[in-house]
C-alpha positions as CSV (number, residue, x, y, z in Angstrom):
1,M,-33.5,16.5,-123.6
2,E,-30.6,14.9,-125.5
3,F,-27.5,13.2,-124.2
4,K,-24.2,11.9,-125.5
5,E,-22.0,9.5,-123.5
6,L,-18.4,10.4,-124.0
7,N,-17.3,6.7,-124.4
8,S,-13.7,7.4,-123.3
9,S,-11.5,4.6,-122.0
10,S,-12.2,5.9,-118.5
11,Q,-16.0,5.2,-118.9
12,I,-16.6,8.6,-117.4
13,G,-18.8,11.4,-118.7
14,V,-22.2,12.2,-120.3
15,Q,-23.1,15.5,-121.9
16,I,-26.7,16.4,-121.5
17,T,-28.2,19.2,-123.7
18,D,-31.6,20.6,-124.6
19,V,-32.6,21.0,-121.0
20,D,-33.0,24.2,-119.0
21,L,-31.9,23.6,-115.4
22,S,-33.3,27.0,-114.3
23,Q,-36.8,25.5,-114.7
24,D,-38.5,22.8,-112.6
25,L,-37.9,19.4,-114.2
26,G,-40.5,16.7,-114.5
27,V,-40.2,13.5,-112.7
28,D,-39.3,11.5,-115.8
29,E,-36.8,14.0,-116.9
30,L,-35.1,14.2,-113.5
31,N,-35.0,10.4,-113.2
32,K,-33.3,10.2,-116.6
33,I,-30.7,12.7,-115.6
34,Y,-30.1,10.8,-112.4
35,Q,-29.7,7.5,-114.1
36,L,-27.3,9.0,-116.7
37,W,-25.3,10.6,-113.9
38,V,-24.8,7.5,-111.7
39,K,-24.0,5.4,-114.8
40,N,-21.4,7.8,-116.1
41,S,-20.2,9.4,-112.8
42,V,-19.9,12.9,-114.3
43,A,-22.9,14.7,-115.9
44,I,-22.1,17.8,-118.0
45,F,-24.6,20.5,-118.8
46,P,-23.4,23.2,-121.2
47,N,-24.9,26.6,-121.6
48,Q,-26.7,26.9,-118.2
49,T,-27.2,30.5,-117.0
50,L,-28.3,30.0,-113.4
51,T,-29.2,32.4,-110.6
52,H,-28.3,31.3,-107.1
53,D,-32.0,30.4,-106.4
54,A,-32.1,28.3,-109.6
55,Y,-28.9,26.6,-108.7
56,N,-30.1,25.8,-105.3
57,N,-33.5,24.5,-106.6
58,F,-31.8,22.2,-109.1
59,A,-29.5,20.8,-106.4
60,M,-32.3,20.1,-104.0
61,Q,-33.8,17.7,-106.5
62,F,-30.8,15.4,-105.8
63,G,-31.1,15.4,-102.0
64,K,-30.2,17.5,-99.0
65,F,-27.3,19.9,-99.0
66,G,-24.0,18.6,-97.7
67,E,-22.0,20.3,-95.0
68,E,-18.9,22.4,-95.8
69,P,-16.9,22.0,-92.6
70,F,-13.7,23.9,-93.6
71,L,-14.9,26.3,-96.3
72,T,-16.7,29.6,-96.0
73,T,-19.9,29.8,-98.0
74,M,-21.2,33.0,-99.6
75,K,-22.7,35.6,-97.2
76,S,-26.0,35.5,-99.0
77,Q,-26.0,31.8,-99.9
78,M,-25.4,29.3,-97.0
79,H,-24.8,26.3,-99.3
80,I,-22.7,27.8,-102.2
81,V,-19.0,28.1,-101.9
82,E,-17.1,30.5,-104.3
83,L,-14.0,28.8,-105.6
84,R,-12.2,31.9,-106.7
85,R,-8.6,32.3,-107.7
86,K,-7.6,35.8,-108.8
87,A,-5.3,36.6,-111.7
88,K,-2.3,37.6,-109.5
89,E,-2.8,35.0,-106.8
90,E,0.2,33.0,-105.8
91,A,-1.4,30.4,-103.5
92,A,-1.6,26.9,-104.8
93,V,-4.7,25.8,-106.7
94,F,-7.4,24.7,-104.4
95,G,-8.2,21.0,-104.7
96,G,-5.0,20.4,-106.7
97,S,-4.4,16.8,-105.4
98,W,-6.5,13.7,-106.1
99,H,-9.3,13.3,-103.6
100,S,-13.0,12.4,-103.0
101,D,-14.8,15.3,-101.5
102,W,-15.1,15.2,-97.7
103,S,-14.5,11.4,-97.5
104,F,-13.5,11.9,-93.9
105,Q,-17.1,12.6,-92.9
106,S,-19.1,9.7,-91.4
107,S,-21.5,10.1,-94.4
108,P,-19.5,11.8,-97.2
109,P,-21.4,13.7,-99.9
110,S,-22.8,11.7,-102.7
111,A,-22.5,14.5,-105.3
112,T,-20.6,17.7,-105.9
113,M,-21.9,20.3,-108.3
114,L,-19.7,23.0,-109.9
115,H,-21.0,25.9,-112.0
116,S,-18.6,27.9,-114.1
117,K,-18.7,31.7,-113.8
118,I,-15.3,32.9,-115.0
119,V,-13.3,30.4,-117.1
120,P,-9.6,31.2,-117.9
121,P,-8.5,31.0,-121.5
122,I,-5.9,28.4,-120.6
123,G,-5.6,25.7,-118.0
124,G,-8.0,25.1,-115.2
125,D,-9.1,21.6,-116.3
126,T,-10.7,19.2,-113.8
127,L,-9.5,15.6,-113.9
128,F,-11.6,12.6,-112.8
129,S,-10.4,9.0,-112.1
130,N,-12.7,6.1,-112.3
131,S,-12.4,4.3,-108.9
132,A,-14.9,1.6,-109.9
133,L,-13.0,0.6,-113.1
134,A,-9.7,0.7,-111.1
135,Y,-11.2,-1.8,-108.7
136,D,-12.5,-4.0,-111.5
137,D,-8.9,-4.3,-112.9
138,L,-7.3,-5.5,-109.6
139,S,-6.1,-9.0,-109.4
140,E,-8.4,-11.4,-107.6
141,E,-5.9,-11.7,-104.8
142,L,-5.7,-8.0,-104.3
143,K,-9.5,-7.6,-104.5
144,E,-9.8,-10.2,-101.7
145,K,-7.3,-8.3,-99.6
146,V,-8.9,-4.8,-100.0
147,N,-12.4,-6.1,-99.5
148,S,-11.5,-7.0,-95.9
149,L,-9.9,-3.7,-95.0
150,N,-11.0,-0.3,-93.7
151,G,-9.3,2.9,-94.6
152,V,-8.6,5.6,-92.0
153,H,-10.0,9.0,-93.2
154,S,-9.2,12.4,-91.8
155,A,-9.0,16.0,-92.9
156,K,-5.8,16.6,-90.8
157,L,-3.3,16.9,-93.7
158,P,-5.0,19.9,-95.4
159,Y,-7.2,21.5,-92.7
160,A,-5.8,21.0,-89.3
161,D,-4.2,23.9,-87.4
162,D,-0.8,22.6,-88.5
163,G,-2.1,21.4,-91.9
164,F,-1.2,22.6,-95.4
165,Y,-3.6,25.5,-95.7
166,A,-2.8,26.9,-92.2
167,L,1.0,26.9,-93.0
168,E,1.0,27.7,-96.7
169,G,2.1,31.3,-96.2
170,K,0.4,32.7,-99.3
171,E,-2.5,35.1,-99.5
172,R,-5.6,33.2,-100.7
173,T,-8.9,34.7,-102.0
174,M,-10.9,31.7,-100.7
175,K,-11.6,31.7,-97.0
176,I,-10.5,28.4,-95.5
177,K,-11.2,27.5,-91.9
178,S,-8.4,25.5,-90.4
179,S,-9.4,23.8,-87.2
180,A,-8.4,21.1,-84.7
181,Q,-11.6,19.4,-85.7
182,A,-9.8,18.3,-88.8
183,N,-7.9,15.7,-86.7
184,K,-11.0,13.6,-86.2
185,K,-10.9,10.2,-87.9
186,N,-13.5,7.9,-89.5
187,L,-13.2,4.4,-90.8
188,H,-14.7,3.5,-94.1
189,P,-14.5,0.3,-96.1
190,M,-11.8,0.4,-98.7
191,V,-14.2,-1.1,-101.2
192,R,-17.7,0.3,-101.2
193,E,-20.8,-0.7,-103.1
194,H,-22.7,2.0,-104.8
195,V,-26.2,2.3,-103.4
196,D,-27.8,2.7,-106.9
197,T,-25.6,0.9,-109.4
198,K,-24.4,-1.8,-106.9
199,R,-21.0,-1.5,-108.5
200,K,-17.9,-1.9,-106.3
201,S,-15.2,0.8,-106.2
202,L,-12.1,1.7,-104.3
203,F,-13.1,4.3,-101.7
204,I,-9.7,5.8,-100.9
205,N,-7.8,8.9,-101.9
206,P,-4.4,10.5,-101.3
207,V,-5.6,13.6,-99.4
208,Y,-8.0,12.1,-96.8
209,T,-7.1,8.4,-96.5
210,I,-4.2,8.6,-94.0
211,G,-4.0,5.0,-93.0
212,V,-5.4,1.5,-93.1
213,D,-7.0,0.0,-90.0
214,G,-4.8,-2.8,-88.6
215,M,-1.6,-1.7,-90.4
216,S,1.4,0.2,-89.2
217,D,1.9,3.6,-90.7
218,M,4.7,2.3,-92.9
219,Q,2.8,-0.7,-94.1
220,A,-0.3,1.5,-94.8
221,F,1.8,4.1,-96.7
222,S,3.3,1.5,-98.9
223,F,0.0,-0.3,-99.6
224,L,-2.0,2.9,-100.3
225,S,0.8,4.3,-102.5
226,E,0.6,1.2,-104.7
227,L,-3.2,1.5,-105.0
228,F,-3.1,5.3,-105.7
229,E,-0.5,4.7,-108.5
230,H,-2.9,2.1,-109.9
231,M,-6.0,4.3,-109.7
232,T,-4.3,7.3,-111.4
233,Q,-3.2,5.5,-114.6
234,E,-4.1,7.5,-117.7
235,K,-6.6,4.9,-118.9
236,Y,-8.9,5.6,-115.9
237,I,-8.8,9.4,-116.3
238,Y,-11.2,11.8,-117.9
239,R,-10.0,15.4,-118.4
240,H,-12.8,18.0,-118.3
241,K,-12.3,21.3,-120.2
242,W,-14.6,24.1,-119.0
243,E,-16.7,26.6,-120.8
244,P,-18.6,29.5,-119.3
245,D,-22.0,28.8,-117.8
246,M,-21.3,25.0,-117.6
247,L,-22.7,22.9,-114.8
248,I,-21.2,19.5,-113.9
249,I,-22.2,17.0,-111.3
250,W,-19.9,14.2,-110.2
251,D,-20.4,11.1,-108.1
252,N,-18.0,11.1,-105.1
253,R,-18.8,7.4,-104.6
254,S,-17.3,6.3,-107.9
255,V,-14.6,8.8,-108.9
256,M,-11.8,10.8,-107.5
257,H,-11.0,14.2,-108.9
258,M,-8.4,17.0,-108.8
259,A,-8.2,20.6,-110.1
260,E,-5.4,21.6,-112.4
261,G,-3.6,25.0,-112.5
262,G,-1.9,26.4,-115.6
263,Y,-3.9,29.6,-115.7
264,D,-1.6,32.0,-113.7
265,G,-2.4,35.6,-114.7
266,H,-6.1,34.8,-115.2
267,E,-9.0,34.7,-112.9
268,R,-11.1,31.6,-112.4
269,L,-14.4,31.5,-110.5
270,M,-16.7,28.5,-109.9
271,H,-19.7,28.0,-107.6
272,R,-19.8,24.8,-105.7
273,L,-22.5,22.8,-103.9
274,T,-22.4,19.4,-102.3
275,I,-25.3,16.9,-101.8
276,A,-25.4,14.8,-98.6
277,G,-24.7,11.1,-99.0
278,E,-25.0,7.9,-97.1
279,A,-22.4,6.1,-95.0
280,P,-20.3,3.9,-97.3
281,I,-21.7,0.4,-97.7
282,K,-19.2,-2.3,-97.4
283,A,-19.0,-4.4,-100.6
284,I,-19.8,-8.1,-100.1
285,S,-17.3,-10.2,-102.0
């Protein structure tokens, strides 16, 4: 197994080669992959031809499967979601705003895996923002403030009965399950400590963090907007360009991400899995 850390200003990304993920990995090999992943937040494995069973088997070495509350999994695969957008589709790109997967859950997923099946010749990049580095760069005064606050997380904006996907009015290949359940809320510390690296990061995102506990809606909107603008500066962002049969794993505890479009007229297909995580741990200042 060989690896190359990307060493970008965002401090995101490690490419791991000379490993076959369709085969059972030894303990030492798996531990090395895990450590590289949590250090760099996004692990990239090119040239991985995987059956559904092989994909599932690799994922299970990272933990239990996560729940997909508003997405429909494949009929034959209860944990794999097809992220498909057809060439003539007019619906907005799925996941096209900054977010951390399912942060509204009481125990959000630690990891998301994406395996490329059909890659368009243009567009379709995935962007990642380093939430830990963004926290490091806050002023001491602002760190002290956010350390004491909890964010209000909910899936209501995209997935409620009156949410974006329910009202978008465009035919979509992906089957999204809008539901009143999306209105549920969970409080999470705005600054969480990573269970492995012990590094602090901002655990908020524009899609699912709808408020701040103890603040009015107007105060929270202004405060969160300021933080989101800070977190999405170019210096914190890694742009991932896809190749066919590429698997990537990202750490929802330390990065936000978003999908880009720019490939109208071309089909794109990815297979997604999530790995269950722990309830966010409040960082001790």
